[in-house]
C-alpha positions in Angstrom: 11.9 30.7 0.5 9.8 27.9 -1.1 8.4 27.7 -4.6 5.6 30.0 -3.5 5.8 33.8 -3.5 5.1 34.3 0.2 7.0 34.0 3.5 7.0 30.2 3.8 10.3 28.7 5.1 12.4 26.3 3.0 10.8 23.2 4.4 7.7 23.0 6.4 5.7 20.0 7.7 2.1 20.0 6.5 -0.6 17.6 7.8 -3.5 17.1 5.5 -6.6 15.0 6.4 -8.8 13.3 3.8 -5.7 13.2 1.6 -6.6 10.1 -0.6 -8.6 11.9 -3.3 -9.9 15.2 -4.6 -8.7 18.4 -3.1 -6.8 16.6 -0.4 -4.7 14.6 -2.8 -4.1 17.7 -5.0 -2.9 19.5 -1.9 -0.5 16.7 -1.1 1.0 16.9 -4.6 1.3 20.7 -4.4 3.1 20.8 -1.1 5.4 18.0 -2.2 6.2 19.9 -5.4 7.3 22.8 -3.2 9.7 20.7 -1.2 7.7 20.3 2.0 7.3 17.3 4.2 3.7 16.1 4.1 1.9 13.9 6.6 -1.2 12.7 4.7 -4.0 11.0 6.5 -7.0 9.0 5.4 -9.2 6.3 6.7 -7.7 3.3 4.8 -4.1 4.0 3.7 -3.8 0.5 2.2 -6.5 1.3 -0.3 -5.2 4.8 -1.2 -3.5 3.9 -4.5 -2.8 7.5 -5.6 -1.2 8.3 -2.3 0.9 5.2 -2.5 2.1 6.2 -5.9 3.1 9.6 -4.6 4.9 8.0 -1.7 7.0 5.9 -4.1 8.1 9.1 -5.8 8.9 11.1 -2.7 10.5 10.3 0.6 8.9 13.5 2.0 5.4 11.9 2.1 4.2 10.0 5.1 0.8 8.3 5.0 -0.9 7.6 8.3 -4.4 6.2 9.2 -7.0 8.5 10.7 -10.7 8.3 11.0 -11.2 12.0 12.0 -14.3 11.3 14.1 -12.5 8.7 16.2 -11.1 10.0 19.5 -8.9 6.9 19.8 -7.4 7.2 16.4 -6.8 10.9 17.0 -4.9 10.0 20.2 -2.9 7.4 18.3 -1.9 10.0 15.6 -0.9 12.6 18.2 1.2 10.0 20.0 2.9 9.0 16.7 3.7 12.7 16.0 4.8 13.5 19.5 7.7 16.0 19.6 7.4 16.8 15.9 6.7 20.3 14.5 3.7 20.9 12.4 3.7 24.2 10.5 0.4 23.8 8.7 -2.7 21.7 9.6 -5.2 21.4 6.8 -8.5 20.0 8.0 -9.7 18.8 4.6 -11.7 15.6 5.4 -15.4 16.2 4.9 -18.7 14.6 3.8 -21.7 15.9 1.8 -24.3 14.4 4.1 -26.1 12.0 1.8 -29.0 12.4 -0.6 -31.7 13.0 2.0 -31.3 16.5 3.2 -34.4 18.4 2.0 -37.4 19.9 3.8 -39.6 16.8 3.6 -36.8 14.2 3.2 -34.3 14.5 6.0 -31.8 11.9 7.2 -31.2 13.0 10.8 -28.6 10.3 11.4 -26.6 11.6 8.4 -27.0 15.1 9.8 -25.4 14.1 13.0 -22.6 12.3 11.2 -21.9 15.4 9.0 -21.6 17.5 12.1 -19.2 14.9 13.6 -17.0 14.9 10.4 -17.3 18.5 9.1 -17.6 20.5 12.4 -16.4 18.6 15.4 -13.5 16.6 13.9 -11.5 19.7 12.7 -11.8 21.2 16.2 -10.8 17.9 17.9 -7.7 17.5 15.7 -6.7 21.2 15.9 -6.7 21.1 19.7 -5.0 17.7 19.9 -2.1 19.0 17.8 -1.6 22.3 19.6 1.8 21.2 21.0 3.0 20.3 17.5 1.8 23.6 16.1 3.3 25.7 18.8 6.7 24.3 17.8 6.4 26.1 14.5 7.4 29.7 13.8 4.2 30.5 12.0 1.6 27.9 12.8 -1.5 27.8 10.7 -4.7 25.8 11.1 -6.7 25.7 7.9 -10.2 24.2 7.6 -11.6 23.5 4.2 -15.1 24.8 4.4 -17.5 26.0 1.7 -19.3 29.1 0.5 -22.4 27.0 1.0 -21.9 27.6 4.7 -21.8 31.3 4.3 -24.9 33.0 5.9 -24.5 35.8 3.4 -25.5 33.4 0.6 -29.1 32.4 0.3 -29.7 29.1 -1.4 -32.1 26.2 -1.0 -31.4 22.5 -0.3 -28.3 20.7 1.1 -29.4 21.6 4.6 -27.0 19.1 6.2 -23.9 20.2 4.3 -24.7 23.9 4.6 -25.4 23.8 8.3 -22.3 21.8 9.1 -20.1 24.1 7.1 -21.7 27.2 8.7 -21.0 25.7 12.1 -17.3 24.9 11.4 -16.9 28.5 10.1 -18.0 29.8 13.5 -16.0 27.2 15.3 -12.8 28.3 13.5 -13.6 32.0 14.1 -13.8 31.4 17.8 -10.8 29.1 17.8 -8.8 31.9 16.1 -9.6 34.2 19.0 -8.8 31.5 21.6 -5.4 30.9 20.1 -4.5 34.5 19.1 -2.3 35.0 22.2 -0.3 31.8 21.3 0.4 33.1 17.8 -1.6 30.4 15.9 -3.3 31.5 12.7 -6.7 29.9 12.2 -8.8 30.3 9.0 -11.7 28.5 7.3 -11.3 28.6 3.5 -13.6 28.1 0.5 -11.8 25.9 -2.0 -13.9 27.0 -5.0 -16.4 24.9 -6.8 -14.2 21.9 -7.6 -14.5 19.0 -10.0 -14.5 16.2 -7.4 -16.9 13.5 -6.4 -18.7 16.0 -4.2 -18.5 19.0 -6.6 -19.4 17.1 -9.8 -17.9 17.2 -13.2 -19.7 20.5 -14.1 -17.8 22.4 -11.4 -15.7 25.5 -12.3 -12.1 24.4 -11.4 -9.9 21.3 -11.1 -8.6 20.0 -7.8 -5.1 21.1 -9.0 -6.3 24.7 -9.6 -8.0 24.7 -6.2 -4.9 23.3 -4.5 -2.6 25.8 -6.1 -4.8 28.7 -5.0 -5.0 27.4 -1.5 -1.3 26.9 -1.4 -0.6 30.5 -2.4 -3.2 31.7 0.1 -1.8 29.7 3.0 1.7 30.8 2.1 0.6 34.4 2.6 -1.3 34.1 5.9 -0.2 36.1 8.9 -1.7 37.1 12.2 -3.6 40.0 10.7 -5.6 37.5 8.5 -6.4 35.0 11.3 -10.1 34.5 12.2 -11.3 35.5 8.7 -13.0 33.5 5.9 -10.9 33.3 2.8 -11.5 32.0 -0.8 -8.9 29.9 -2.7 -8.3 32.9 -5.0 -7.0 35.0 -2.2 -10.1 37.1 -1.7 -11.9 37.4 1.6 -15.3 35.6 1.6 -18.3 37.1 3.4 -19.4 35.1 6.4 
């Protein structure tokens, strides 16, 4: 049993995208603290100072390059991880979509980019790593989404971000059904309103608080919880 209270094994391998800052970096720290092996990816590892510092402190941290929208880089990552078990894949990398996403002020190129990063990339990587996940006893695919993508919430603005997160929620719901027979658990998660570059300083919780809640949630996931939308505090979030 790990430092968590769930059913996690003594040592799991966790792959986290967008791991150089914010929630991703906090998740890296949380999983390392629990004794797990972490594969952290980001676009420019050489510039990821905080990840480098963590790597100096722990031999269980591996930092690899990945631009999640790049098919070529995804193939390179998969090749590098060939034959290795991945217990948990956390699709954390995401973008807000820029400042122009209002009714009369829409950046359509940014909208396409947001769908590429927030919706398509998590699917691409999840499918690409299926062999690695199937080597695990309890494989889990987690995609960091947002309550802003929930159709049950009615709010204005941020059309790019909201629509890309709503789309990835549906994508993960369908993927859960597609992979059910193979025993892979798939869930989108709401990380809370977090004090990051995206969430702003006025947000409710710190990255560490979000990461701790997500860690506990992911620790407890089983097949009965697959294909459902969860919040970092362990509660089920309305779609």
